[in-house]
TORKOL-4160 file (C-alpha; in steps of 0.2 Angstrom, whole numbers, padded with zeros to 4 digits, m for minus):
271
<pt num="1" X="m0097" Y="m0066" Z="0040"/>
<pt num="2" X="m0082" Y="m0073" Z="0031"/>
<pt num="3" X="m0063" Y="m0070" Z="0029"/>
<pt num="4" X="m0050" Y="m0071" Z="0015"/>
<pt num="5" X="m0035" Y="m0078" Z="0025"/>
<pt num="6" X="m0035" Y="m0090" Z="0040"/>
<pt num="7" X="m0022" Y="m0080" Z="0049"/>
<pt num="8" X="m0035" Y="m0069" Z="0057"/>
<pt num="9" X="m0048" Y="m0083" Z="0060"/>
<pt num="10" X="m0047" Y="m0081" Z="0079"/>
<pt num="11" X="m0054" Y="m0063" Z="0077"/>
<pt num="12" X="m0068" Y="m0070" Z="0066"/>
<pt num="13" X="m0072" Y="m0084" Z="0078"/>
<pt num="14" X="m0073" Y="m0072" Z="0093"/>
<pt num="15" X="m0085" Y="m0060" Z="0084"/>
<pt num="16" X="m0096" Y="m0075" Z="0078"/>
<pt num="17" X="m0097" Y="m0081" Z="0097"/>
<pt num="18" X="m0103" Y="m0064" Z="0102"/>
<pt num="19" X="m0116" Y="m0062" Z="0089"/>
<pt num="20" X="m0129" Y="m0076" Z="0089"/>
<pt num="21" X="m0138" Y="m0069" Z="0073"/>
<pt num="22" X="m0123" Y="m0071" Z="0061"/>
<pt num="23" X="m0119" Y="m0084" Z="0049"/>
<pt num="24" X="m0100" Y="m0089" Z="0047"/>
<pt num="25" X="m0095" Y="m0095" Z="0030"/>
<pt num="26" X="m0079" Y="m0103" Z="0024"/>
<pt num="27" X="m0065" Y="m0092" Z="0018"/>
<pt num="28" X="m0066" Y="m0084" Z="0002"/>
<pt num="29" X="m0053" Y="m0086" Z="m0011"/>
<pt num="30" X="m0048" Y="m0069" Z="m0018"/>
<pt num="31" X="m0033" Y="m0074" Z="m0028"/>
<pt num="32" X="m0042" Y="m0084" Z="m0041"/>
<pt num="33" X="m0052" Y="m0069" Z="m0047"/>
<pt num="34" X="m0051" Y="m0051" Z="m0043"/>
<pt num="35" X="m0070" Y="m0048" Z="m0046"/>
<pt num="36" X="m0077" Y="m0057" Z="m0030"/>
<pt num="37" X="m0091" Y="m0045" Z="m0027"/>
<pt num="38" X="m0104" Y="m0055" Z="m0035"/>
<pt num="39" X="m0099" Y="m0070" Z="m0025"/>
<pt num="40" X="m0101" Y="m0061" Z="m0009"/>
<pt num="41" X="m0118" Y="m0054" Z="m0014"/>
<pt num="42" X="m0124" Y="m0071" Z="m0019"/>
<pt num="43" X="m0118" Y="m0079" Z="m0003"/>
<pt num="44" X="m0128" Y="m0065" Z="0007"/>
<pt num="45" X="m0144" Y="m0069" Z="m0004"/>
<pt num="46" X="m0141" Y="m0088" Z="m0001"/>
<pt num="47" X="m0141" Y="m0087" Z="0018"/>
<pt num="48" X="m0154" Y="m0072" Z="0019"/>
<pt num="49" X="m0141" Y="m0060" Z="0026"/>
<pt num="50" X="m0144" Y="m0042" Z="0027"/>
<pt num="51" X="m0126" Y="m0037" Z="0030"/>
<pt num="52" X="m0110" Y="m0043" Z="0024"/>
<pt num="53" X="m0095" Y="m0043" Z="0036"/>
<pt num="54" X="m0079" Y="m0048" Z="0026"/>
<pt num="55" X="m0061" Y="m0047" Z="0032"/>
<pt num="56" X="m0049" Y="m0046" Z="0019"/>
<pt num="57" X="m0030" Y="m0049" Z="0023"/>
<pt num="58" X="m0016" Y="m0043" Z="0011"/>
<pt num="59" X="0003" Y="m0044" Z="0011"/>
<pt num="60" X="0003" Y="m0061" Z="0019"/>
<pt num="61" X="m0008" Y="m0056" Z="0033"/>
<pt num="62" X="0001" Y="m0040" Z="0038"/>
<pt num="63" X="m0013" Y="m0028" Z="0032"/>
<pt num="64" X="m0031" Y="m0032" Z="0037"/>
<pt num="65" X="m0046" Y="m0023" Z="0029"/>
<pt num="66" X="m0065" Y="m0024" Z="0034"/>
<pt num="67" X="m0078" Y="m0023" Z="0020"/>
<pt num="68" X="m0095" Y="m0019" Z="0028"/>
<pt num="69" X="m0109" Y="m0019" Z="0016"/>
<pt num="70" X="m0128" Y="m0019" Z="0016"/>
<pt num="71" X="m0135" Y="m0032" Z="0004"/>
<pt num="72" X="m0140" Y="m0031" Z="m0010"/>
<pt num="73" X="m0141" Y="m0012" Z="m0014"/>
<pt num="74" X="m0127" Y="m0005" Z="m0003"/>
<pt num="75" X="m0119" Y="0005" Z="0004"/>
<pt num="76" X="m0102" Y="m0002" Z="0007"/>
<pt num="77" X="m0089" Y="0004" Z="0019"/>
<pt num="78" X="m0070" Y="m0001" Z="0018"/>
<pt num="79" X="m0061" Y="0000" Z="0035"/>
<pt num="80" X="m0042" Y="m0003" Z="0039"/>
<pt num="81" X="m0042" Y="m0014" Z="0055"/>
<pt num="82" X="m0028" Y="m0011" Z="0067"/>
<pt num="83" X="m0023" Y="m0015" Z="0085"/>
<pt num="84" X="m0032" Y="m0032" Z="0085"/>
<pt num="85" X="m0033" Y="m0041" Z="0101"/>
<pt num="86" X="m0043" Y="m0057" Z="0103"/>
<pt num="87" X="m0051" Y="m0065" Z="0118"/>
<pt num="88" X="m0037" Y="m0078" Z="0121"/>
<pt num="89" X="m0023" Y="m0066" Z="0117"/>
<pt num="90" X="m0023" Y="m0054" Z="0132"/>
<pt num="91" X="m0033" Y="m0066" Z="0144"/>
<pt num="92" X="m0047" Y="m0055" Z="0148"/>
<pt num="93" X="m0056" Y="m0058" Z="0164"/>
<pt num="94" X="m0074" Y="m0057" Z="0159"/>
<pt num="95" X="m0084" Y="m0072" Z="0153"/>
<pt num="96" X="m0101" Y="m0071" Z="0144"/>
<pt num="97" X="m0113" Y="m0085" Z="0140"/>
<pt num="98" X="m0114" Y="m0090" Z="0122"/>
<pt num="99" X="m0130" Y="m0084" Z="0113"/>
<pt num="100" X="m0134" Y="m0069" Z="0125"/>
<pt num="101" X="m0140" Y="m0052" Z="0118"/>
<pt num="102" X="m0129" Y="m0037" Z="0119"/>
<pt num="103" X="m0132" Y="m0018" Z="0121"/>
<pt num="104" X="m0123" Y="m0007" Z="0108"/>
<pt num="105" X="m0118" Y="0010" Z="0115"/>
<pt num="106" X="m0111" Y="0024" Z="0103"/>
<pt num="107" X="m0102" Y="0038" Z="0111"/>
<pt num="108" X="m0106" Y="0057" Z="0109"/>
<pt num="109" X="m0097" Y="0058" Z="0092"/>
<pt num="110" X="m0110" Y="0048" Z="0084"/>
<pt num="111" X="m0125" Y="0059" Z="0088"/>
<pt num="112" X="m0134" Y="0068" Z="0075"/>
<pt num="113" X="m0129" Y="0085" Z="0081"/>
<pt num="114" X="m0111" Y="0081" Z="0078"/>
<pt num="115" X="m0113" Y="0077" Z="0060"/>
<pt num="116" X="m0105" Y="0092" Z="0053"/>
<pt num="117" X="m0089" Y="0099" Z="0046"/>
<pt num="118" X="m0085" Y="0084" Z="0035"/>
<pt num="119" X="m0092" Y="0071" Z="0048"/>
<pt num="120" X="m0108" Y="0067" Z="0039"/>
<pt num="121" X="m0102" Y="0050" Z="0035"/>
<pt num="122" X="m0103" Y="0045" Z="0053"/>
<pt num="123" X="m0122" Y="0043" Z="0052"/>
<pt num="124" X="m0120" Y="0030" Z="0038"/>
<pt num="125" X="m0106" Y="0021" Z="0048"/>
<pt num="126" X="m0117" Y="0021" Z="0063"/>
<pt num="127" X="m0131" Y="0012" Z="0055"/>
<pt num="128" X="m0120" Y="m0001" Z="0047"/>
<pt num="129" X="m0112" Y="m0005" Z="0063"/>
<pt num="130" X="m0129" Y="m0005" Z="0072"/>
<pt num="131" X="m0135" Y="m0018" Z="0059"/>
<pt num="132" X="m0120" Y="m0030" Z="0063"/>
<pt num="133" X="m0119" Y="m0029" Z="0082"/>
<pt num="134" X="m0137" Y="m0026" Z="0087"/>
<pt num="135" X="m0146" Y="m0043" Z="0089"/>
<pt num="136" X="m0164" Y="m0043" Z="0083"/>
<pt num="137" X="m0178" Y="m0046" Z="0095"/>
<pt num="138" X="m0184" Y="m0062" Z="0088"/>
<pt num="139" X="m0181" Y="m0075" Z="0074"/>
<pt num="140" X="m0163" Y="m0080" Z="0080"/>
<pt num="141" X="m0160" Y="m0098" Z="0083"/>
<pt num="142" X="m0150" Y="m0102" Z="0099"/>
<pt num="143" X="m0152" Y="m0084" Z="0106"/>
<pt num="144" X="m0154" Y="m0083" Z="0125"/>
<pt num="145" X="m0167" Y="m0070" Z="0132"/>
<pt num="146" X="m0154" Y="m0061" Z="0144"/>
<pt num="147" X="m0142" Y="m0046" Z="0141"/>
<pt num="148" X="m0125" Y="m0049" Z="0148"/>
<pt num="149" X="m0113" Y="m0039" Z="0137"/>
<pt num="150" X="m0111" Y="m0021" Z="0131"/>
<pt num="151" X="m0102" Y="m0017" Z="0114"/>
<pt num="152" X="m0094" Y="0001" Z="0115"/>
<pt num="153" X="m0091" Y="0010" Z="0099"/>
<pt num="154" X="m0080" Y="0026" Z="0102"/>
<pt num="155" X="m0075" Y="0039" Z="0089"/>
<pt num="156" X="m0058" Y="0047" Z="0092"/>
<pt num="157" X="m0044" Y="0054" Z="0081"/>
<pt num="158" X="m0054" Y="0050" Z="0065"/>
<pt num="159" X="m0054" Y="0031" Z="0070"/>
<pt num="160" X="m0068" Y="0020" Z="0078"/>
<pt num="161" X="m0063" Y="0010" Z="0093"/>
<pt num="162" X="m0073" Y="m0006" Z="0097"/>
<pt num="163" X="m0073" Y="m0013" Z="0115"/>
<pt num="164" X="m0084" Y="m0027" Z="0122"/>
<pt num="165" X="m0088" Y="m0028" Z="0141"/>
<pt num="166" X="m0097" Y="m0040" Z="0152"/>
<pt num="167" X="m0111" Y="m0034" Z="0163"/>
<pt num="168" X="m0106" Y="m0041" Z="0180"/>
<pt num="169" X="m0119" Y="m0040" Z="0195"/>
<pt num="170" X="m0114" Y="m0043" Z="0213"/>
<pt num="171" X="m0127" Y="m0044" Z="0226"/>
<pt num="172" X="m0123" Y="m0035" Z="0242"/>
<pt num="173" X="m0131" Y="m0040" Z="0259"/>
<pt num="174" X="m0136" Y="m0028" Z="0272"/>
<pt num="175" X="m0131" Y="m0029" Z="0290"/>
<pt num="176" X="m0148" Y="m0036" Z="0295"/>
<pt num="177" X="m0147" Y="m0050" Z="0282"/>
<pt num="178" X="m0157" Y="m0042" Z="0268"/>
<pt num="179" X="m0152" Y="m0039" Z="0251"/>
<pt num="180" X="m0148" Y="m0022" Z="0243"/>
<pt num="181" X="m0147" Y="m0016" Z="0225"/>
<pt num="182" X="m0134" Y="m0026" Z="0216"/>
<pt num="183" X="m0117" Y="m0018" Z="0212"/>
<pt num="184" X="m0115" Y="m0017" Z="0193"/>
<pt num="185" X="m0098" Y="m0016" Z="0185"/>
<pt num="186" X="m0091" Y="m0019" Z="0168"/>
<pt num="187" X="m0077" Y="m0031" Z="0164"/>
<pt num="188" X="m0068" Y="m0031" Z="0147"/>
<pt num="189" X="m0070" Y="m0048" Z="0138"/>
<pt num="190" X="m0063" Y="m0044" Z="0121"/>
<pt num="191" X="m0060" Y="m0044" Z="0107"/>
<pt num="192" X="m0054" Y="m0026" Z="0104"/>
<pt num="193" X="m0049" Y="m0018" Z="0087"/>
<pt num="194" X="m0048" Y="m0001" Z="0079"/>
<pt num="195" X="m0057" Y="0004" Z="0062"/>
<pt num="196" X="m0051" Y="0018" Z="0051"/>
<pt num="197" X="m0063" Y="0022" Z="0037"/>
<pt num="198" X="m0055" Y="0023" Z="0020"/>
<pt num="199" X="m0069" Y="0024" Z="0007"/>
<pt num="200" X="m0088" Y="0022" Z="0006"/>
<pt num="201" X="m0096" Y="0016" Z="m0010"/>
<pt num="202" X="m0114" Y="0018" Z="m0015"/>
<pt num="203" X="m0118" Y="0000" Z="m0020"/>
<pt num="204" X="m0114" Y="m0017" Z="m0012"/>
<pt num="205" X="m0096" Y="m0019" Z="m0016"/>
<pt num="206" X="m0097" Y="m0007" Z="m0031"/>
<pt num="207" X="m0104" Y="0009" Z="m0037"/>
<pt num="208" X="m0098" Y="0027" Z="m0036"/>
<pt num="209" X="m0087" Y="0034" Z="m0022"/>
<pt num="210" X="m0098" Y="0045" Z="m0010"/>
<pt num="211" X="m0084" Y="0047" Z="0003"/>
<pt num="212" X="m0065" Y="0046" Z="0004"/>
<pt num="213" X="m0054" Y="0048" Z="0019"/>
<pt num="214" X="m0040" Y="0060" Z="0012"/>
<pt num="215" X="m0030" Y="0058" Z="0028"/>
<pt num="216" X="m0028" Y="0039" Z="0027"/>
<pt num="217" X="m0011" Y="0032" Z="0024"/>
<pt num="218" X="m0010" Y="0014" Z="0019"/>
<pt num="219" X="0001" Y="0002" Z="0030"/>
<pt num="220" X="0011" Y="m0002" Z="0014"/>
<pt num="221" X="0016" Y="0016" Z="0012"/>
<pt num="222" X="0021" Y="0017" Z="0031"/>
<pt num="223" X="0032" Y="0002" Z="0029"/>
<pt num="224" X="0040" Y="0010" Z="0013"/>
<pt num="225" X="0043" Y="0026" Z="0022"/>
<pt num="226" X="0052" Y="0017" Z="0036"/>
<pt num="227" X="0063" Y="0007" Z="0024"/>
<pt num="228" X="0068" Y="0023" Z="0015"/>
<pt num="229" X="0072" Y="0032" Z="0031"/>
<pt num="230" X="0083" Y="0017" Z="0036"/>
<pt num="231" X="0092" Y="0017" Z="0019"/>
<pt num="232" X="0095" Y="0036" Z="0021"/>
<pt num="233" X="0103" Y="0034" Z="0038"/>
<pt num="234" X="0114" Y="0020" Z="0031"/>
<pt num="235" X="0119" Y="0032" Z="0016"/>
<pt num="236" X="0123" Y="0046" Z="0028"/>
<pt num="237" X="0134" Y="0035" Z="0039"/>
<pt num="238" X="0144" Y="0029" Z="0024"/>
<pt num="239" X="0147" Y="0047" Z="0018"/>
<pt num="240" X="0152" Y="0052" Z="0035"/>
<pt num="241" X="0164" Y="0038" Z="0036"/>
<pt num="242" X="0172" Y="0042" Z="0019"/>
<pt num="243" X="0173" Y="0061" Z="0024"/>
<pt num="244" X="0182" Y="0056" Z="0040"/>
<pt num="245" X="0195" Y="0046" Z="0030"/>
<pt num="246" X="0198" Y="0060" Z="0018"/>
<pt num="247" X="0201" Y="0073" Z="0032"/>
<pt num="248" X="0213" Y="0062" Z="0042"/>
<pt num="249" X="0223" Y="0059" Z="0026"/>
<pt num="250" X="0224" Y="0078" Z="0023"/>
<pt num="251" X="0230" Y="0080" Z="0041"/>
<pt num="252" X="0243" Y="0066" Z="0039"/>
<pt num="253" X="0233" Y="0056" Z="0052"/>
<pt num="254" X="0229" Y="0041" Z="0040"/>
<pt num="255" X="0228" Y="0026" Z="0051"/>
<pt num="256" X="0231" Y="0015" Z="0036"/>
<pt num="257" X="0249" Y="0020" Z="0034"/>
<pt num="258" X="0262" Y="0008" Z="0041"/>
<pt num="259" X="0267" Y="0014" Z="0059"/>
<pt num="260" X="0285" Y="0012" Z="0066"/>
<pt num="261" X="0285" Y="m0003" Z="0078"/>
<pt num="262" X="0290" Y="0000" Z="0096"/>
<pt num="263" X="0306" Y="m0009" Z="0100"/>
<pt num="264" X="0298" Y="m0019" Z="0114"/>
<pt num="265" X="0283" Y="m0025" Z="0103"/>
<pt num="266" X="0280" Y="m0044" Z="0103"/>
<pt num="267" X="0283" Y="m0044" Z="0084"/>
<pt num="268" X="0300" Y="m0037" Z="0086"/>
<pt num="269" X="0305" Y="m0047" Z="0101"/>
<pt num="270" X="0299" Y="m0064" Z="0095"/>
<pt num="271" X="0304" Y="m0065" Z="0077"/>
């Protein structure tokens, strides 16, 4: 688990605190060389990691992408990350102990019966997300034996919504003084973010493309369209202003002509 720019380090720190089986490395310099795929695979082999969770920031931190790969043979999924809210940003009311295990819950859209009509890639995405968020049963240093959180993965509108909740139990006492079954509720603790699949590669950070999201529009293209729309509005206002001046001149209502001053005007009285 590593990042390319420190502007999104708070999201990486939140995920590292929720997943006791991860190894967080220092940020990766992607500007010195465009071919950093071998470096990521080498880091995964060095630390005996099965999955690579790489957050890549572009355009000075405006755009955030997630590369999720299974080392060393792949596959690799590239996501666009949006609507990011960290634990300290919104002040979530939940609180979980560090090192606890979590339950990962996928909604109905990730069931095997729903993989049809161009949605076959969801099974692959589900397995990669399960490999990252599911804590192994044993062999993790510092892991506690209790379950106190739930990670919800929801598929809606072609996007994947990630939410993390705390399992809160409150004991209720009966009228006679005995205890009844505890009242279980879920309280969101964060972080929360939305993933949009872009492309799936067969290998680990390489290989042929096995899936491509044709409906995805890059954030850079969205910003370009907004700038073009504002420029078009400015051009239309300039043309309308020029057209009004021409019409007023044709009707003899040009305000730029010198008007006859009123006899009681201050410029006439106080020369």
